[in-house]
C-alpha positions in Angstrom: -14.7 -47.0 33.4 -14.9 -50.1 35.6 -13.8 -49.9 39.3 -11.0 -52.0 40.6 -12.0 -52.6 44.2 -9.0 -54.5 45.4 -6.6 -52.1 43.8 -8.4 -49.1 45.3 -8.4 -50.7 48.8 -4.6 -51.1 49.0 -3.5 -48.2 46.9 -6.1 -45.6 47.8 -6.8 -44.6 44.2 -9.6 -42.1 43.8 -11.2 -43.6 40.7 -14.6 -44.7 42.1 -17.6 -42.5 41.1 -20.7 -42.2 43.2 -24.2 -42.9 42.1 -25.1 -39.3 41.8 -22.2 -38.6 39.5 -19.9 -36.9 42.1 -16.2 -37.6 42.8 -14.0 -37.9 45.9 -13.1 -34.5 47.4 -9.7 -32.9 47.4 -8.9 -33.9 51.0 -9.5 -37.5 50.2 -7.3 -37.3 47.2 -4.4 -36.0 49.2 -4.8 -38.7 51.9 -5.0 -41.4 49.2 -1.8 -40.0 47.6 0.1 -40.2 50.9 -1.1 -43.8 51.5 -0.1 -44.9 48.1 3.3 -43.3 48.4 3.9 -45.0 51.8 2.9 -48.5 50.6 5.0 -48.0 47.5 8.1 -47.3 49.6 7.4 -50.3 51.9 6.9 -53.0 49.3 9.1 -51.6 46.6 6.8 -52.8 43.9 4.7 -49.8 42.8 6.7 -47.3 40.9 4.9 -44.1 39.8 7.9 -42.4 38.3 7.9 -44.8 35.3 4.2 -45.5 34.5 3.1 -48.4 32.3 2.3 -47.8 28.7 -1.3 -47.7 27.6 -1.0 -50.9 25.6 0.1 -53.1 28.5 -2.3 -56.0 29.2 -4.1 -56.7 32.4 -2.1 -59.9 33.1 1.2 -58.0 32.8 -0.1 -55.4 35.2 -1.2 -58.0 37.8 2.2 -59.7 37.7 3.8 -56.5 39.0 1.4 -56.2 41.9 2.0 -58.0 45.3 0.3 -61.3 46.0 -1.8 -59.6 48.7 -3.2 -57.2 46.2 -4.0 -60.0 43.8 -5.9 -61.9 46.5 -8.0 -59.0 47.6 -8.6 -57.7 44.0 -12.0 -58.6 42.6 -12.7 -58.2 39.0 -16.2 -58.6 37.9 -16.8 -60.1 34.5 -18.6 -57.9 32.0 -20.3 -58.4 28.7 -18.6 -56.2 26.0 -20.8 -54.1 23.8 -20.0 -51.9 20.9 -19.4 -48.3 21.6 -22.0 -45.7 20.7 -19.9 -43.6 18.5 -17.0 -44.7 16.3 -13.5 -43.7 17.5 -11.8 -41.6 14.8 -8.1 -41.1 15.1 -8.1 -37.7 13.2 -10.8 -36.3 15.6 -8.3 -36.3 18.6 -7.2 -32.8 17.7 -10.7 -31.5 18.1 -10.9 -32.7 21.7 -7.6 -31.0 22.4 -9.0 -27.8 21.0 -12.1 -28.1 23.2 -10.0 -28.8 26.2 -7.9 -25.7 25.5 -11.0 -23.6 25.0 -12.4 -25.0 28.3 -9.2 -24.3 30.1 -9.2 -20.7 28.9 -12.8 -20.3 30.1 -11.9 -21.6 33.5 -8.8 -19.4 33.7 -10.9 -16.3 32.8 -13.5 -17.2 35.5 -11.1 -17.9 38.4 -8.3 -15.7 39.8 -4.7 -17.0 39.3 -3.2 -14.5 41.6 -4.9 -15.4 44.9 -2.3 -14.8 47.6 -4.0 -17.3 50.0 -4.3 -19.9 47.2 -7.9 -20.6 48.3 -9.2 -20.7 44.7 -10.4 -24.1 43.6 -8.7 -23.8 40.3 -5.2 -23.7 41.7 -4.8 -27.4 42.1 -6.6 -28.2 38.9 -4.3 -26.0 36.9 -1.3 -27.7 38.4 -2.3 -31.1 37.4 -3.7 -29.9 34.1 -0.2 -28.6 33.2 1.3 -32.0 33.7 -0.8 -34.1 31.4 -3.1 -33.1 28.6 -6.4 -35.0 28.2 -6.7 -38.0 25.9 -9.8 -38.3 23.7 -12.6 -40.5 25.0 -11.1 -40.9 28.4 -11.7 -39.2 31.7 -8.5 -38.1 33.3 -8.4 -39.5 36.8 -6.6 -36.4 38.1 -9.3 -34.1 36.8 -12.0 -36.4 38.3 -10.5 -36.3 41.7 -9.5 -32.7 42.0 -12.3 -31.0 40.0 -15.6 -32.4 40.9 -17.5 -29.5 39.2 -15.5 -29.7 36.0 -17.3 -28.5 32.9 -15.5 -31.0 30.7 -16.4 -34.7 30.9 -16.0 -37.5 28.4 -18.8 -39.8 27.4 -17.1 -42.8 29.0 -16.8 -41.2 32.3 -20.5 -40.3 32.4 -21.5 -43.9 32.0 -19.3 -45.4 34.8 -21.5 -47.0 37.4 -20.8 -47.2 41.1 -21.0 -51.1 40.9 -17.9 -51.2 38.7 -19.7 -51.8 35.3 -17.5 -51.2 32.3 -18.0 -50.9 28.6 -14.6 -52.1 27.6 -13.1 -55.6 27.3 -10.3 -57.2 29.3 -7.7 -55.4 27.2 -9.5 -52.1 28.0 -9.1 -52.9 31.7 -5.4 -53.2 31.3 -5.2 -49.9 29.5 -7.2 -48.2 32.2 -5.2 -49.8 35.0 -2.0 -48.4 33.4 -3.7 -45.0 33.3 -4.5 -45.3 37.0 -0.8 -45.9 37.7 0.1 -42.9 35.5 -2.4 -40.8 37.3 -0.9 -41.7 40.7 2.5 -40.8 39.5 1.3 -37.5 38.3 -0.6 -36.9 41.6 2.6 -37.6 43.7 4.7 -35.4 41.4 2.1 -32.7 41.6 2.4 -32.6 45.4 5.6 -30.8 45.1 3.8 -27.8 43.7 1.1 -27.8 46.4 2.7 -24.9 48.3 3.4 -22.7 45.4 1.4 -20.7 42.9 -0.1 -22.5 40.0 2.0 -22.9 36.9 0.6 -23.0 33.4 2.2 -25.1 30.7 3.8 -23.2 27.9 1.5 -22.9 24.9 3.3 -23.8 21.7 2.0 -22.9 18.2 0.3 -25.7 16.2 2.8 -25.2 13.4 5.9 -23.2 12.8 5.5 -19.5 12.4 6.2 -18.0 9.0 9.6 -16.5 8.5 10.1 -12.8 9.1 10.8 -10.6 6.1 12.6 -7.3 5.9 10.0 -5.8 3.6 8.4 -2.4 3.9 5.3 -3.5 2.1 2.4 -4.3 4.4 -0.1 -7.1 4.1 -2.6 -4.7 2.7 -0.3 -3.6 -0.1 1.0 -7.0 -1.0 -2.3 -8.8 -1.1 -4.3 -6.2 -3.1 -6.7 -8.4 -5.2 -3.8 -10.7 -6.1 -1.2 -12.7 -4.2 2.4 -12.0 -4.8 4.4 -15.1 -5.7 6.9 -14.4 -2.8 4.1 -13.9 -0.3 3.5 -17.6 0.4 2.2 -17.1 4.0 -1.0 -15.4 2.8 -3.1 -18.4 3.7 -1.8 -18.3 7.3 -2.4 -14.6 7.5 -5.9 -14.8 6.1 -6.8 -17.6 8.6 -5.5 -15.5 11.4 -7.4 -12.4 10.3 -10.6 -13.8 8.9 -10.9 -17.2 10.6 -11.4 -20.4 8.6 -10.4 -20.2 5.0 -13.1 -21.6 2.7 -12.2 -24.5 0.5 -15.2 -24.7 -1.7 -14.8 -25.4 -5.4 -15.5 -21.9 -6.5 -13.1 -20.3 -4.0 -10.4 -22.8 -4.9 -10.7 -21.8 -8.5 -10.4 -18.2 -7.6 -7.3 -18.9 -5.6 -5.8 -20.9 -8.4 -6.3 -18.0 -10.7 -4.4 -15.7 -8.3 -7.5 -14.1 -6.7 -7.8 -13.5 -3.0 -10.5 -15.5 -1.2 -11.8 -16.3 2.2 -15.2 -16.5 3.9 -15.9 -12.9 2.8 -17.2 -12.1 -0.6 -14.9 -11.1 -3.4 -16.2 -7.6 -3.5 -15.6 -7.0 0.2 -12.1 -8.5 -0.2 -11.3 -5.9 -2.8 -12.2 -3.2 -0.4 -10.2 -4.7 2.4 -7.1 -5.5 0.5 -6.4 -2.5 -1.6 -3.6 -0.2 -2.6 -5.6 2.7 -1.3 -4.9 3.7 2.2 -7.6 2.4 4.6 -9.8 5.0 6.2 -11.1 4.5 9.7 -14.8 5.0 10.4 -14.3 7.6 13.1 -12.2 9.6 10.6 -15.1 9.6 8.1 -17.4 10.7 10.8 -15.3 13.6 12.0 -13.6 15.0 8.9 -15.0 18.1 7.3 -14.0 19.2 3.8 -15.6 22.6 4.0 -14.2 23.9 7.3 -10.7 22.8 7.8 -7.7 24.4 9.5 -4.0 24.2 8.7 -2.4 21.0 9.9 -5.8 19.7 11.1 -6.4 16.0 11.3 -8.8 14.8 8.6 -8.6 17.9 6.5 -8.7 17.3 2.7 -5.8 19.6 2.0 -4.1 19.2 5.4 -0.8 17.7 6.3 -2.0 14.2 6.9 -3.5 13.9 3.4 -0.5 15.5 1.9 1.9 13.1 3.6 -0.2 10.2 2.5 0.3 11.0 -1.2 3.6 12.8 -1.1 5.7 11.6 1.9 8.6 13.9 0.9 6.2 16.7 0.0 7.6 17.2 -3.5 5.7 16.8 -6.8 7.1 16.5 -10.3 6.1 19.1 -12.9 6.7 19.0 -16.6 6.7 22.4 -18.3 7.1 22.8 -22.1 6.9 25.5 -24.7 6.7 25.1 -28.5 6.1 27.6 -31.3 4.2 25.5 -33.8 4.4 28.1 -36.6 0.7 27.6 -37.3 1.3 24.3 -39.0 -1.7 22.1 -39.6 0.4 19.0 -39.6 1.0 17.5 -36.2 3.8 15.1 -35.3 2.9 11.5 -35.6 4.3 10.7 -32.1 4.6 13.0 -29.1 6.2 10.4 -26.8 9.7 11.8 -27.1 8.4 15.3 -26.3 6.1 14.5 -23.3 7.7 11.3 -22.1 11.4 11.6 -22.4 13.3 8.4 -21.7 16.0 10.0 -19.4 13.8 10.1 -16.3 12.4 6.7 -15.5 9.2 8.1 -14.1 6.4 10.3 -15.4 5.5 13.6 -13.7 2.6 14.5 -11.6 1.7 17.7 -13.5 2.0 18.5 -17.2 1.8 22.1 -18.5 2.2 22.7 -22.2 2.2 26.2 -23.7 2.0 26.7 -27.5 2.6 29.8 -29.6 1.3 30.2 -33.1 -0.7 27.0 -32.5 -2.3 24.8 -35.1 -5.7 25.8 -36.4 -7.5 22.9 -34.8 -6.9 23.4 -31.1 -9.1 20.5 -30.0 -7.2 18.1 -32.2 -4.0 19.2 -30.4 -5.5 18.6 -27.0 -6.8 15.1 -28.1 -3.3 14.2 -29.2 -1.9 15.3 -25.8 -4.5 13.2 -24.0 -3.8 10.2 -26.3 -0.1 10.4 -25.5 -0.4 10.8 -21.8 -2.9 8.0 -21.5 -5.6 7.1 -19.0 -3.5 8.0 -15.9 -3.9 11.7 -16.7 -6.8 14.0 -17.2 -6.9 17.6 -18.5 -7.6 19.8 -15.5 -7.9 23.0 -17.6 -7.1 24.5 -21.0 -7.3 28.1 -22.2 -6.5 30.1 -25.3 -5.7 33.6 -26.3 -5.8 33.8 -30.1 -3.1 31.3 -31.2 -1.7 31.1 -27.7 -2.7 27.7 -26.1 -2.1 26.3 -22.7 -3.2 22.9 -21.4 -2.8 21.6 -17.9 -2.9 17.8 -17.3 -2.7 16.2 -13.9 -2.7 12.7 -12.6 -6.3 11.6 -12.1 -5.6 10.7 -8.4 -4.8 14.3 -7.6 -7.7 16.2 -9.1 -9.4 16.3 -5.7 -6.7 18.5 -4.1 -6.9 21.3 -6.6 -8.8 24.6 -6.2 -10.8 26.1 -8.9 -8.7 27.0 -12.0 -8.6 30.6 -13.1 -7.0 32.2 -16.2 -6.4 35.7 -17.6 -4.9 37.1 -20.8 -2.9 40.1 -22.0 -2.6 41.4 -25.5 0.6 43.2 -26.3 -0.1 44.0 -30.0 -3.4 45.8 -30.1 -3.2 46.8 -33.7 -3.2 43.2 -35.0 -6.7 41.6 -35.3 -5.1 38.2 -34.9 -3.8 37.8 -31.3 -0.3 36.4 -32.1 1.6 38.3 -29.4 0.6 38.5 -25.8 0.4 36.4 -22.7 -1.9 33.8 -21.1 -1.9 32.9 -17.4 -3.5 30.0 -15.6 -3.4 29.7 -11.8 -4.7 27.3 -9.1 -3.8 26.1 -5.6 -2.6 22.5 -5.0 -3.0 21.6 -1.4 -1.6 24.8 0.3 0.7 25.9 -2.5 -0.4 28.4 -5.2 0.9 28.0 -8.8 1.0 30.4 -11.7 1.8 29.4 -15.2 2.3 32.0 -17.9 3.1 31.4 -21.6 4.0 34.4 -23.7 5.0 35.4 -27.2 7.1 38.6 -27.1 7.9 40.9 -30.0 10.2 39.5 -32.6 13.2 41.1 -34.2 16.9 40.9 -33.4 17.2 44.5 -32.2 13.9 44.9 -30.4 15.0 44.2 -26.9 13.3 47.2 -25.4 9.9 46.1 -27.0 10.3 42.7 -25.4 11.0 44.3 -22.0 7.8 46.4 -22.4 5.8 43.2 -23.2 7.1 41.7 -19.9 6.2 44.8 -17.8 2.7 45.0 -19.3 2.1 41.4 -18.6 3.0 41.4 -14.9 0.8 44.6 -14.4 -2.2 43.7 -16.5 -2.6 40.0 -15.7 -5.4 40.0 -13.2 -4.9 36.9 -11.1 -6.0 35.5 -8.7 -9.7 36.3 -8.8 -11.6 34.1 -6.3 -8.8 31.8 -5.0 -7.3 33.5 -2.0 -3.7 34.4 -1.8 -1.7 32.0 0.4 0.6 34.8 1.6 -0.9 38.3 0.9 1.8 40.0 3.0 4.4 39.2 0.4 2.2 40.2 -2.6 2.4 43.3 -4.7 -0.5 44.8 -6.7 1.9 45.8 -9.5 3.4 42.4 -10.1 1.3 39.3 -10.6 4.3 37.0 -10.1 4.5 38.1 -6.4 1.0 36.9 -5.6 1.8 33.2 -6.0 4.1 30.7 -4.3 5.5 29.1 -7.4 5.6 30.8 -10.8 6.7 29.3 -14.1 7.0 31.5 -17.2 7.7 30.0 -20.5 7.2 30.7 -24.2 8.8 32.3 -27.2 10.5 35.3 -25.7 12.3 36.0 -29.0 15.6 37.1 -27.4 18.4 36.5 -29.9 22.2 36.1 -29.9 24.1 39.3 -30.5 26.4 37.6 -33.0 26.5 37.1 -36.8 25.6 33.9 -38.4 29.1 32.8 -39.4 30.5 33.1 -35.9 27.6 31.2 -34.4 28.0 28.4 -37.0 31.7 28.1 -36.3 31.1 27.8 -32.6 28.4 25.1 -33.1 30.6 23.2 -35.5 33.2 22.9 -32.7 32.7 21.0 -29.5 29.0 21.2 -28.8 29.4 21.2 -25.0 31.8 24.1 -24.9 30.0 25.8 -27.8 26.8 26.2 -25.8 28.5 28.1 -23.0 30.2 30.3 -25.5 26.9 31.1 -27.3 25.3 32.1 -24.0 27.8 34.8 -23.6 26.0 36.6 -26.5 22.5 35.8 -25.3 20.3 38.9 -24.9 18.0 37.4 -22.2 20.9 36.2 -20.0 22.4 39.7 -20.2 19.1 41.4 -19.4 18.3 39.1 -16.5 21.8 39.7 -15.0 21.0 43.4 -15.1 17.6 43.0 -13.4 15.7 44.7 -16.1 13.5 41.7 -16.9 12.2 38.6 -15.0 13.1 40.0 -11.6 13.5 37.3 -9.1 13.4 34.5 -11.8 15.9 31.8 -12.4 16.8 29.6 -15.3 18.4 26.2 -15.3 21.7 25.6 -17.1 21.3 25.4 -20.9 23.1 22.4 -22.4 21.2 22.1 -25.7 21.6 23.7 -29.1 19.6 26.8 -30.1 15.9 25.9 -30.7 15.5 28.5 -33.5 15.6 28.7 -36.5 15.5 25.3 -38.4 14.4 24.3 -41.8 11.2 22.4 -41.5 11.7 18.7 -41.5 15.5 19.0 -41.3 18.2 19.4 -38.6 19.9 22.3 -40.4 19.4 25.9 -39.4 17.9 28.5 -41.8 19.3 28.0 -45.3 17.0 30.6 -46.9 18.2 34.0 -48.2 17.5 35.6 -44.8 20.1 33.4 -43.1 18.6 34.1 -39.6 21.0 33.5 -36.7 20.3 30.5 -34.5 19.0 31.7 -31.1 17.6 30.5 -27.8 14.2 32.1 -28.3 12.2 29.4 -26.4 12.8 29.5 -22.7 11.5 28.3 -19.3 12.1 30.5 -16.2 10.8 30.1 -12.7 10.6 31.9 -9.3 9.5 31.0 -5.8 8.5 32.8 -2.6 10.6 30.4 -0.6 14.2 29.5 -1.1 15.0 26.1 -2.6 11.3 25.2 -3.2 11.9 24.6 -6.9 14.6 22.2 -8.1 15.3 21.9 -11.8 15.9 18.3 -12.7 16.3 18.6 -16.5 16.3 21.3 -19.1 16.4 20.3 -22.8 14.9 20.4 -26.2 13.2 17.7 -28.4 15.2 17.5 -31.7 13.1 14.7 -33.1 10.0 16.9 -33.7 10.7 18.8 -37.0 7.3 20.0 -38.1 8.1 23.7 -37.2 11.1 26.0 -37.4 11.2 25.8 -33.6 12.2 22.9 -31.5 10.1 22.2 -28.4 11.8 23.0 -25.2 10.8 21.4 -21.9 12.0 21.4 -18.2 11.4 19.0 -15.4 11.1 20.3 -11.8 10.7 19.0 -8.3 8.6 21.4 -6.3 7.9 21.5 -2.6 4.2 21.5 -1.6 2.8 22.7 1.7 -0.5 21.7 3.4 -3.4 24.0 3.1 -6.9 24.8 4.3 -10.2 23.3 3.1 -12.0 26.7 3.0 -10.8 27.5 -0.6 -13.1 27.0 -3.6 -12.4 23.5 -4.7 -12.5 22.1 -8.2 -14.0 18.9 -6.7 -12.6 16.5 -9.3 -13.6 18.6 -12.3 -11.9 17.7 -15.6 -12.6 17.4 -19.4 -14.4 14.1 -19.5 -15.2 14.2 -23.2 -11.6 14.8 -24.1 -10.6 11.9 -21.8 -12.9 9.4 -23.5 -11.9 10.5 -27.0 -8.2 10.3 -26.2 -8.4 6.8 -24.6 -10.5 5.5 -27.5 -7.9 6.7 -30.0 -5.1 5.2 -27.9 -6.8 1.8 -27.9 -7.5 2.0 -31.7 -3.8 2.9 -32.3 -2.7 -0.1 -30.2 -5.0 -2.4 -32.1 -3.7 -1.2 -35.4 -0.1 -1.7 -34.4 -0.8 -5.2 -33.2 -2.6 -6.0 -36.5 0.4 -4.7 -38.5 2.8 -6.8 -36.4 0.6 -9.8 -36.9 0.5 -9.3 -40.7 4.3 -9.0 -40.8 4.7 -12.3 -38.9 2.2 -14.2 -41.0 3.5 -12.9 -44.4 5.8 -15.3 -46.3 7.7 -15.2 -49.5 6.5 -17.7 -52.2 9.1 -19.0 -54.6 8.1 -20.5 -58.0 10.2 -23.5 -59.1 
């Protein structure tokens, strides 16, 4: 920048740079400001409160100066030359960013709370808050007050002590106006000389995104794909990951709905995931073998339980069905396993079968095919023609203990084990479960025999074996049902209605809702449970469905054969718990659309409270029937493809008419 000698003599402006590149010290700057203010008040010409615009020419500037200033001012002619680097208008924001970065650096190096205000940065911060820098120009205030400044422009570095300039006459006018503006800022900054420095308010570069009342976090809403209503993802990714890449490949990924940034796609999938993020220190400290109750990081502890079940309740589907040994299986099990009344599927599916089909493996494949890839078969067991299959959501297999089972035969004379009981037990987190399916003695009048079957089962069922009892102080060696927290007993109990066929038919032909309650008054099991002679401590949900036995196969009519058996509630689901209100029955019904047997399937939905546990129990460690899973999924895909092909053929078919 060229030096205006005459102007500096009368106004005392501190714009001359020394040969060694130094500037006038702070004391000289204050004296120059006082002199300039005094002369301005005497002549009434110089006004610093309203500085000239940068586009004012030199002639217009000189007209405003007194004649004495014009006479003493000497302007040396210079030869203009092109600048070294082109001036780009869009690059101005980069200098502003550099200036802000430099200012933060200076602020971090110097104390802003100096009570004596002896720090050299106090004055510079005051003037810096008044006027931000302009690209390609050295701010006069910063030159005067900060001789050791780290930030300098290329133009200022080339200013010579002799007043050489790189600009033309119009550039001199612009710089003269800048000098006036600098003096005005210097005089105004004097008011802040005796106070602590003030920093200008930092405003965001663009408006902040609107706040949303949404419980979903950024991690959940940006899992591999961007939600349509989450339009501020780009701003969030810039804030978290820095500069967002704009390459062609990343742009295509973003156009297809994929998340992108300067990280790879694989790392992004691990960062933005529906899974709960795990901190590195938790991975270092957690132990799955030696855990304690309510310990942080325990696999079966309270923290992990709350992550998967915030309300600590799981959904359990329990079903029983006497298949009558039929080889033919229903074409569709959706209405049985996935009823439409609840809008959600359950976490655990337990299906017990009496007089099962000859091909047990085929039955399990059909169950896996119906439940789909979200479920795996945790365990299955059989006792003659008694089958039990346990399916669980694949996310939850890691929180189960080893599965154990035991059987009891109640009819020893028979070579084919058609009557008896089968029990499966395991621990889920810190809650132990026992599931028993039974087939008691049949016959209208054999109530005592059925009670004997029950007593033999609770005494002879040797469970648990290796899995420890969660509360041994409340257990009894003579009753297996007392050794578990939650017990579900279901099957064909064969309890009948103590009423003749004509009376039962007349009640069912009347109002079905009131008819069910009337029939239960003659139910043998309800009567025995009220007396406490069987299923002690067990409960049963309210029955609001028609008797599940005995139907004509393939029809909705009850037995029309010569025996004329009385319809009865032979298929039941009962439950008990160590703790009050741990089990809540959601639904209790039958499936009338499955008609391949003389029994209708009966199912119940429960909400069960789960407690945290310890990691020192024998874990199943994710064990499940992998072969069954693959076969069931393959069949499911094949069935879907066949259905699509049939629909496509129906749409493409047309009727041809011959004229």
